[in-house]
N, C-alpha and C positions, 0 to 999 in steps of 0.2 A: 504494500500500500504506500502510496506517495505521501510523505509527511505534510506537505503544504496544501493538499487538496482535500475537500470534504469527501466522505465515503461515497456520495452519489456520483462523484467524478472519477472514482478510482478506475473504472473500466476504460474511460477515455484516456486516462494517463497511461494505462497499460498498452492500449492500442498505439499511442504515439511512441512509446518506448520501443515497440517492436520495429518501428521505422529506423531506429538508430543502431540496431544490431549489425554486426559485421556480416558479410556474405557467408563466411565460414560458419558462423553461429546459426544463420538462417538455414543453411543446408543441413546442419546437424538436427535442427528442430523439425524439419520436414514441413510440407504444406498441408493444410487442413481442408477438408471438403473435396468436392469434385475438382479434378485438375485437367481434364481434357473433354472436348465436345466434338467427337467425330461426326455426330449426327447433324451438325450445323453446316457442313460443307455443302454448298449449293444454296444456302439460305441467304436472305438479304442481310447485309451487315448490321443494320440497326436492330433487326429482329434478333440476330445472334447476340449482340451486345446486351440487350434486355434479358434474354434467356440466361446467359452466363451470369449476369449480376443477380438474377433472381435465384438461380440454382446454387450459387456460392457467393453469399453477401460479403465475404472477406476479400473479394477481388474487385478490381476495376477493369473493365474491358475497354481496350483502345482499338478503334477502327483505323487501320493503316492500309494505304494503297501499295500494291506490289512495287518493290523497288525503293520504298521510303527508307531513309537512313534510320538506324536504331542504335541504342546503346547495347553493350554486350553484358551488362550486369544481370544477375539472376535475382528476380524478385518474386516472392510468393504471393504478392498482392496484385499482380498484373497479369492480364491475359491479352495477348496481341491477336486481333481479328484481322487477318489479311484478306482484302477484297480486291476484285478487278475493277476496271473502269466503269462497269455497270453496277458496282456496289455489292457484288455477290461474293460470298466467302469461298476462297479457293484453297486454303490450307486448313488443316485441323487446328482449331484454337486450343492452345495449351497454356498453362501457367508458365511464365518465363521472365 
């Protein structure tokens, strides 16, 4: 429990603290919840984003166009949704 926060904000403090973990510590802790969505290949990107965030509220889905530059860091709170020029999911969305 964070000493300067009231008990009602403890969970918020814990969620923020997770963002400060090193990549190694995150890898050791593992991801929680559903981590891949193969059934969304061929779906509209916006629909895929909503589905992913509904099925695993611990992640944020990012819609990216094929070829977009990305960082190489591993984050268990992010799912990349790769779409083509028509906005259709072309790769299996996974936590990355």
